[in-house]
C-alpha positions as CSV (number, residue, x, y, z in Angstrom):
1,M,-10.0,-23.6,-7.3
2,I,-6.8,-22.1,-5.9
3,P,-7.8,-18.7,-4.6
4,H,-6.0,-15.6,-5.4
5,V,-6.3,-14.3,-1.8
6,K,-6.9,-16.3,1.4
7,V,-7.1,-14.6,4.8
8,Q,-5.4,-16.5,7.6
9,L,-7.0,-16.1,11.0
10,G,-6.4,-18.5,13.9
11,K,-7.5,-19.1,17.4
12,E,-5.1,-16.4,18.7
13,E,-7.1,-13.7,16.8
14,E,-10.4,-15.3,17.9
15,D,-9.4,-15.3,21.6
16,R,-8.3,-11.7,21.4
17,V,-11.6,-10.6,19.9
18,I,-13.6,-12.5,22.5
19,E,-11.4,-10.8,25.1
20,V,-12.5,-7.4,23.8
21,L,-16.1,-8.3,23.5
22,R,-16.2,-9.5,27.1
23,S,-14.5,-6.3,28.3
24,G,-17.3,-4.2,26.8
25,M,-14.8,-1.7,25.5
26,L,-15.4,-2.1,21.8
27,A,-14.4,1.4,20.5
28,A,-10.9,2.9,20.5
29,G,-9.0,2.1,23.7
30,S,-6.2,0.2,25.3
31,Y,-5.9,-2.5,22.5
32,V,-5.5,0.3,19.9
33,Q,-2.8,1.9,22.0
34,E,-1.0,-1.5,22.4
35,F,-1.3,-2.0,18.6
36,E,0.1,1.4,17.9
37,D,3.0,0.8,20.3
38,E,3.9,-2.6,18.8
39,F,3.6,-1.5,15.2
40,K,5.8,1.6,15.7
41,R,8.3,-0.6,17.7
42,C,8.6,-3.0,14.8
43,H,9.5,-0.1,12.5
44,D,11.8,1.8,14.9
45,S,9.4,4.7,14.5
46,Q,8.7,7.4,17.1
47,Y,4.9,7.6,16.6
48,G,2.2,5.3,15.4
49,I,-1.4,6.4,15.0
50,A,-4.1,3.8,14.2
51,T,-6.9,4.8,11.8
52,S,-10.0,3.3,10.3
53,S,-8.3,2.5,7.0
54,A,-5.2,3.4,4.9
55,T,-7.4,5.8,3.0
56,T,-8.1,7.8,6.1
57,A,-4.5,7.5,7.1
58,L,-3.3,9.1,3.9
59,H,-6.0,11.8,4.1
60,V,-5.0,13.0,7.6
61,I,-1.3,12.8,6.7
62,V,-1.8,15.1,3.8
63,E,-3.8,17.6,5.9
64,A,-1.4,17.4,8.8
65,M,1.4,18.3,6.4
66,G,-0.4,21.6,5.7
67,I,-1.5,20.7,2.2
68,G,-4.8,22.0,1.0
69,A,-6.7,24.0,-1.6
70,G,-4.5,25.3,-4.4
71,D,-1.6,22.9,-3.6
72,K,-0.2,20.2,-5.9
73,V,1.0,16.8,-4.9
74,I,2.9,14.5,-7.3
75,T,2.2,10.8,-7.3
76,T,2.1,7.6,-9.4
77,P,-0.8,7.1,-11.9
78,Y,-0.7,3.3,-11.2
79,S,-2.0,2.4,-7.8
80,F,-5.3,2.0,-6.0
81,I,-7.3,5.2,-6.2
82,A,-7.1,5.9,-2.5
83,T,-3.6,7.3,-3.1
84,S,-4.7,10.2,-5.2
85,N,-8.2,10.5,-3.5
86,A,-6.4,11.5,-0.3
87,I,-4.9,14.5,-2.2
88,L,-8.4,15.5,-3.4
89,H,-10.0,15.0,0.0
90,A,-7.6,17.6,1.3
91,G,-8.6,20.0,-1.4
92,A,-5.3,19.7,-3.3
93,T,-4.6,18.6,-6.9
94,P,-2.8,15.4,-7.9
95,V,-0.1,15.6,-10.5
96,F,0.8,12.2,-12.1
97,A,4.3,11.1,-13.0
98,D,4.8,7.9,-14.9
99,I,6.2,4.6,-13.5
100,D,9.4,2.7,-14.0
101,P,9.0,-0.1,-16.6
102,V,11.0,-2.5,-14.4
103,T,9.8,-1.9,-10.9
104,Y,6.3,-0.5,-11.7
105,N,6.9,2.1,-9.0
106,L,7.1,5.9,-9.4
107,S,10.0,6.7,-11.9
108,P,12.6,9.2,-10.5
109,T,13.1,10.5,-14.0
110,A,9.4,11.1,-14.5
111,L,9.2,12.7,-11.0
112,E,12.0,15.1,-12.0
113,R,10.1,16.0,-15.1
114,A,6.9,16.6,-13.1
115,V,8.8,18.9,-10.7
116,K,10.0,21.0,-13.6
117,D,6.5,21.2,-15.0
118,H,5.0,22.0,-11.6
119,P,7.7,23.7,-9.5
120,E,5.0,24.8,-7.1
121,A,4.3,21.2,-6.0
122,K,4.5,20.7,-2.3
123,A,4.8,17.0,-1.8
124,V,5.2,13.6,-3.4
125,I,3.3,10.4,-2.4
126,V,5.4,7.3,-3.1
127,V,3.7,4.0,-3.4
128,H,5.7,0.8,-2.7
129,L,3.6,-1.2,-5.2
130,F,2.9,-4.9,-4.8
131,G,5.3,-5.1,-1.9
132,L,8.4,-3.8,-3.7
133,P,10.1,-0.6,-2.3
134,A,10.4,2.3,-4.8
135,D,13.8,3.9,-5.7
136,M,13.8,5.9,-2.5
137,D,17.4,7.4,-2.6
138,E,16.8,9.0,-6.0
139,I,13.3,10.1,-5.0
140,L,14.5,11.6,-1.7
141,E,17.3,13.4,-3.5
142,I,14.9,15.0,-5.9
143,A,12.5,15.8,-3.1
144,N,15.2,17.4,-0.9
145,K,16.5,19.5,-3.8
146,N,13.0,20.8,-4.6
147,N,11.6,21.2,-1.0
148,L,9.0,18.4,-1.5
149,L,7.5,16.6,1.5
150,V,7.6,12.8,1.1
151,L,4.7,10.7,2.1
152,E,5.1,6.9,1.8
153,D,2.0,4.8,0.8
154,C,3.0,1.4,2.3
155,A,-0.5,-0.2,2.0
156,Q,1.0,-3.2,0.2
157,A,4.5,-3.3,1.7
158,H,4.4,-4.4,5.4
159,G,7.9,-5.4,6.3
160,A,9.5,-4.5,3.0
161,M,13.0,-3.0,3.1
162,Y,15.0,-0.6,1.0
163,R,18.8,-0.9,1.5
164,G,18.4,-2.2,5.0
165,K,15.7,0.2,6.1
166,K,12.0,-0.7,6.5
167,V,9.6,1.2,4.3
168,G,7.5,3.6,6.2
169,T,10.5,5.2,7.9
170,L,12.1,6.9,4.8
171,G,9.7,9.9,4.3
172,R,8.1,12.4,6.6
173,A,5.2,10.1,7.3
174,S,3.7,6.8,6.0
175,A,0.4,5.0,5.8
176,F,-0.3,1.2,6.1
177,S,-3.4,-0.8,5.3
178,F,-4.9,-3.7,7.2
179,Y,-7.5,-4.6,4.6
180,P,-8.2,-8.4,4.4
181,S,-6.0,-9.0,1.3
182,K,-2.9,-7.3,2.8
183,N,0.1,-9.1,4.2
184,I,-1.5,-8.8,7.6
185,T,-5.1,-7.7,8.4
186,C,-7.3,-6.3,11.1
187,G,-10.4,-6.8,8.9
188,E,-10.2,-3.1,8.2
189,G,-7.9,-0.4,9.5
190,G,-4.8,1.7,8.8
191,M,-1.7,3.0,10.6
192,V,0.3,6.2,10.3
193,L,4.0,6.2,11.2
194,T,6.0,9.4,11.6
195,D,9.0,10.7,13.6
196,D,7.6,14.3,13.4
197,P,5.9,15.3,16.7
198,V,4.0,18.2,15.0
199,I,2.5,15.8,12.4
200,E,1.7,13.2,15.1
201,E,-0.1,15.7,17.3
202,K,-2.2,17.1,14.5
203,I,-3.2,13.6,13.2
204,R,-4.2,12.4,16.7
205,I,-6.6,15.4,16.9
206,L,-7.9,15.0,13.3
207,V,-8.8,11.3,13.6
208,N,-10.6,12.0,16.9
209,Q,-13.3,14.4,15.7
210,G,-10.8,17.4,16.1
211,Q,-10.6,16.9,19.8
212,R,-7.7,16.4,22.2
213,R,-10.1,16.5,25.2
214,R,-13.6,15.1,25.0
215,Y,-16.1,17.6,23.7
216,Y,-13.5,20.4,23.2
217,H,-13.0,20.5,19.4
218,E,-9.9,22.4,18.3
219,M,-10.4,21.9,14.6
220,V,-12.8,20.3,12.2
221,G,-11.8,16.6,12.4
222,Y,-13.1,13.2,11.4
223,N,-14.2,9.9,13.0
224,Y,-11.2,8.0,11.7
225,R,-10.5,6.0,14.8
226,M,-9.7,2.3,14.9
227,T,-11.7,0.1,17.2
228,N,-10.4,-2.2,19.9
229,I,-11.9,-5.2,18.0
230,H,-9.8,-4.4,14.9
231,A,-6.7,-3.7,17.0
232,A,-7.1,-7.0,18.8
233,I,-6.9,-8.9,15.5
234,G,-4.0,-6.7,14.4
235,L,-2.0,-7.5,17.5
236,E,-2.0,-11.2,16.8
237,Q,-1.5,-10.7,13.0
238,L,1.6,-8.6,13.7
239,K,3.2,-11.5,15.5
240,K,2.9,-13.5,12.3
241,L,4.0,-10.9,9.8
242,D,7.6,-12.2,9.4
243,L,6.4,-15.7,9.0
244,Y,3.8,-14.7,6.4
245,N,6.2,-12.6,4.5
246,Q,8.8,-15.3,4.4
247,K,6.2,-17.7,3.0
248,R,5.3,-15.2,0.3
249,I,9.0,-14.7,-0.6
250,E,9.5,-18.5,-0.8
251,N,6.4,-18.8,-3.1
252,A,7.7,-16.0,-5.2
253,K,11.1,-17.6,-5.5
254,F,9.6,-20.9,-6.6
255,Y,7.8,-19.0,-9.4
256,D,11.0,-17.1,-10.3
257,D,12.9,-20.4,-10.6
258,H,10.2,-22.5,-12.3
259,I,8.1,-20.3,-14.5
260,V,9.9,-20.6,-17.8
261,N,7.2,-19.7,-20.3
262,P,8.6,-17.0,-22.7
263,C,5.1,-15.6,-23.1
264,I,5.1,-14.5,-19.5
265,Q,7.2,-11.7,-18.0
266,K,7.9,-12.2,-14.3
267,P,8.3,-9.4,-11.7
268,V,11.7,-8.1,-10.8
269,S,13.2,-7.6,-7.3
270,P,16.4,-5.5,-7.2
271,S,19.1,-7.0,-4.9
272,D,19.1,-3.9,-2.7
273,R,15.5,-4.4,-1.6
274,K,13.3,-6.9,0.3
275,H,10.2,-7.5,-1.8
276,V,7.3,-8.9,0.4
277,Y,5.1,-9.9,-2.5
278,H,1.7,-8.5,-1.6
279,Q,1.1,-9.5,-5.3
280,Y,3.1,-11.5,-7.7
281,T,2.3,-9.7,-10.9
282,L,2.9,-11.1,-14.4
283,K,2.9,-9.1,-17.6
284,V,1.5,-10.8,-20.8
285,T,0.6,-9.7,-24.3
286,N,-3.0,-11.1,-24.3
287,R,-4.4,-10.7,-20.8
288,D,-8.0,-11.9,-21.7
289,A,-6.5,-15.1,-23.1
290,L,-4.5,-15.8,-20.0
291,T,-7.3,-15.1,-17.6
292,A,-9.7,-17.3,-19.5
293,Y,-7.0,-20.0,-19.4
294,L,-6.5,-19.6,-15.6
295,D,-10.3,-19.7,-15.1
296,A,-10.5,-23.0,-17.1
297,N,-7.7,-24.4,-14.9
298,G,-9.1,-23.4,-11.5
299,I,-6.5,-20.8,-10.6
300,G,-7.6,-17.5,-9.1
301,Y,-6.1,-14.2,-10.2
302,G,-6.3,-10.5,-9.8
303,I,-6.1,-7.5,-12.2
304,H,-4.3,-4.6,-10.6
305,Y,-5.2,-2.1,-12.0
306,P,-7.2,-2.1,-15.3
307,L,-7.6,1.7,-15.5
308,I,-4.9,4.2,-14.4
309,M,-6.0,6.8,-11.9
310,P,-6.0,9.9,-14.2
311,A,-8.2,7.9,-16.6
312,Q,-10.9,7.2,-14.0
313,P,-14.4,8.7,-14.8
314,A,-14.4,10.5,-11.5
315,Y,-11.2,12.5,-12.5
316,K,-12.5,13.6,-15.9
317,D,-12.7,17.3,-14.9
318,I,-9.3,17.5,-13.3
319,A,-6.9,19.5,-15.5
320,T,-3.8,17.6,-14.5
321,C,-5.4,14.3,-15.7
322,S,-5.3,15.2,-19.4
323,G,-1.7,13.9,-20.1
324,T,-0.4,10.6,-21.1
325,W,1.5,8.0,-19.0
326,P,2.6,5.4,-21.5
327,V,4.4,3.0,-19.1
328,A,1.5,2.9,-16.7
329,E,-1.1,2.6,-19.5
330,D,0.8,-0.3,-21.0
331,L,1.0,-2.1,-17.7
332,A,-2.7,-1.5,-16.9
333,N,-3.5,-3.4,-20.1
334,C,-1.1,-6.3,-19.6
335,C,-0.8,-7.3,-16.0
336,V,-2.2,-10.3,-14.1
337,S,-1.5,-11.2,-10.5
338,I,-1.4,-14.9,-9.5
339,P,-1.7,-16.4,-6.0
340,V,1.3,-15.9,-3.7
341,H,-0.3,-15.8,-0.3
342,P,1.1,-17.8,2.6
343,A,-1.8,-20.3,2.7
344,L,-0.6,-21.9,-0.6
345,S,0.7,-25.5,-0.3
346,Q,3.6,-26.8,-2.3
347,S,1.1,-28.7,-4.4
348,D,-0.7,-25.4,-5.2
349,V,2.4,-23.5,-6.4
350,T,3.6,-26.6,-8.4
351,T,0.2,-26.7,-10.1
352,I,0.3,-23.0,-10.8
353,V,3.7,-23.3,-12.4
354,E,2.7,-26.3,-14.5
355,V,-0.4,-24.5,-15.8
356,L,1.5,-21.3,-16.6
357,N,4.3,-23.2,-18.4
358,H,1.7,-24.9,-20.6
359,Y,0.0,-21.6,-21.6
360,R,0.5,-20.6,-25.3
């Protein structure tokens, strides 16, 4: 079986974790600070705040932006549910705008329509889905024109670039994920990037139980801190990010060049962006037939995502989830992600191509 995802951890990560264990300082501490410093430096960002996950990172950004009960936040209907859950956790309401049929990211045209329908909206959460940056110039223009705060969800896009700028530095703040399937991992964890000192200060207090100084709680906060153990893994993984991304890009290019089956629609990467291929996602007419065929041929796959967010059972009582999002709904029924991770061998990608080209 060629696995859809394979985590790559080496002796460097092992040695760093042992170092933390022997130090006895397992909770948040100097390793977390070092990881924050290195991550923000890699992105030319002023501030980096490590968190326990990307979900918690998104949540505290929304709160730190002053968004709460009665507010509306526009976002994509096609992403992992943490994106919209962060809005709900803050007491606000998600408004969904459809995706672009080529990039699968938030459509600027649909965003503009959502702003007209909900002129009171305060912010937009942009997801750089599967490692491909969204149409940020158009989105930022719409946001600036309508006084919308822009939050980037970069959970799947470590190192991706839009017109020469790294994602995570284009909005007011951004959130990254270090879940095991991501381009780099800490085991679990997240990171906030921002250049706004007010947002940075509030987030640092929120993730630390609402305290700046131990046992003096300025606000009702959360235990959203990253541990030294997770940060130790992240420090070593960060050193490998460029290498891992380059391997993903090479694997994706091999697929681009060699998958020639007309039954399969390959993903698109506009020339003004650096796609880092967290996923290589195909679109097919009969997904069940393709996945059965992949199973029979020993090739792992992922389905991202079979149900759009506003159609989730947990969202059935939210008034803004009663519309239709035809592009996202179509993709949810037709997409399959194939292995693209850096642990694949040339033999692996060649096998995957041969299997896909014989699919009918």
